[in-house]
C-alpha positions in Angstrom: 63.9 53.1 112.5 60.5 54.1 111.2 59.3 50.5 111.4 60.5 50.3 115.0 58.6 53.5 115.8 55.4 52.0 114.3 55.9 48.8 116.4 56.3 50.9 119.6 53.2 53.0 118.8 51.2 49.8 118.3 52.5 48.4 121.6 51.4 51.6 123.3 47.9 51.3 121.8 47.8 47.7 122.9 48.4 48.7 126.5 52.0 47.8 126.8 54.2 49.3 129.6 54.1 53.0 128.7 57.3 54.1 130.4 59.4 51.4 128.8 57.9 51.9 125.4 58.3 55.7 125.6 62.0 55.4 126.5 62.6 53.1 123.5 60.5 55.3 121.2 62.5 58.4 122.2 65.7 56.5 121.6 64.6 55.3 118.1 63.5 58.7 117.0 66.6 60.4 118.4 68.9 57.8 116.7 67.1 58.6 113.4 67.7 62.4 114.2 63.9 62.9 114.2 64.2 65.2 117.3 60.9 67.1 116.8 58.9 63.8 116.6 60.7 62.5 119.7 60.0 65.7 121.5 56.3 65.4 120.7 56.2 61.9 122.2 58.1 63.1 125.3 55.8 66.1 125.8 52.7 64.0 125.3 53.9 61.5 127.9 54.9 64.3 130.3 51.4 65.8 130.1 50.2 62.6 131.8 53.3 62.0 134.0 54.8 65.4 134.8 57.0 64.1 137.6 58.9 61.6 135.5 62.4 63.0 135.9 64.1 60.7 133.4 61.6 61.6 130.6 61.8 65.3 131.6 65.6 65.1 131.2 65.2 63.5 127.8 62.7 66.2 126.9 65.2 68.8 127.9 67.8 67.2 125.7 65.4 67.1 122.8 64.5 70.8 123.3 68.2 71.6 123.1 68.5 69.5 120.0 65.8 71.4 118.2 67.3 74.7 119.3 64.9 75.6 122.1 67.5 76.4 124.7 65.0 78.2 126.9 62.8 75.1 127.0 65.8 72.9 127.8 66.8 75.3 130.6 63.4 75.3 132.2 63.1 71.5 132.2 66.7 71.0 133.4 66.1 73.4 136.3 63.1 71.3 137.3 65.1 68.1 137.1 68.0 69.5 139.2 65.6 70.8 141.8 63.8 67.4 142.0 67.0 65.3 141.9 69.9 67.5 143.1 72.3 64.5 143.2 72.0 63.7 139.5 75.4 64.7 138.2 74.5 64.5 134.5 71.6 66.9 135.0 73.9 69.5 136.5 76.3 69.0 133.6 73.5 69.4 131.1 72.2 72.5 132.8 75.7 74.0 132.9 75.9 73.4 129.1 72.6 75.0 128.4 73.4 78.0 130.6 76.7 78.5 128.7 74.9 78.2 125.4 72.4 80.9 126.6 75.3 83.2 127.5 75.3 85.6 130.4 75.0 83.2 133.3 78.6 82.0 133.5 78.7 82.0 137.3 75.6 79.8 137.5 77.0 77.5 134.8 80.2 77.2 136.8 78.2 76.3 139.9 76.5 73.4 138.0 79.8 72.2 136.5 81.2 72.2 140.1 78.2 70.3 141.3 78.8 67.7 138.5 82.4 67.4 139.6 81.5 67.1 143.3 79.0 64.3 142.5 81.0 62.5 139.8 84.7 63.6 140.0 85.9 60.9 137.7 82.9 60.7 135.4 83.0 60.7 131.6 82.3 64.5 131.5 84.7 65.5 134.3 87.5 66.6 132.0 85.2 68.8 130.0 83.6 70.3 133.1 87.1 71.1 134.5 88.1 72.6 131.2 85.0 74.8 131.1 85.8 76.0 134.6 89.5 76.7 134.0 89.7 77.5 130.3 88.4 76.6 127.0 87.0 73.0 126.5 89.3 70.6 124.7 88.8 70.5 120.9 
């Protein structure tokens, strides 16, 4: 994975397609569980491209992975506001809100939004369980 990271960094320096390379770079670092490094790459990219919702979503996930729930919450709110029909963003925001505690009603609203947008999606069972009881083990 480290070798792949080095190749992607070289490709960036050589002027390769930045968005495609960043996406792959984040995947490689996350797959190797190097979340802080992936987060640095995402945040650096977002400094230049702050409206890139896909990378912002990835950044939110990385913030959650390193334990920065507040950072994940802020980024996911931005994504949901920019793309209100993105079901997975609603689900992720509901997850972060539940992890923060204290915002159950708001978390429920985002789980409901996920279910409205993707009622048979891969996360629908868990979203329903969170609304009506404990999630399946």
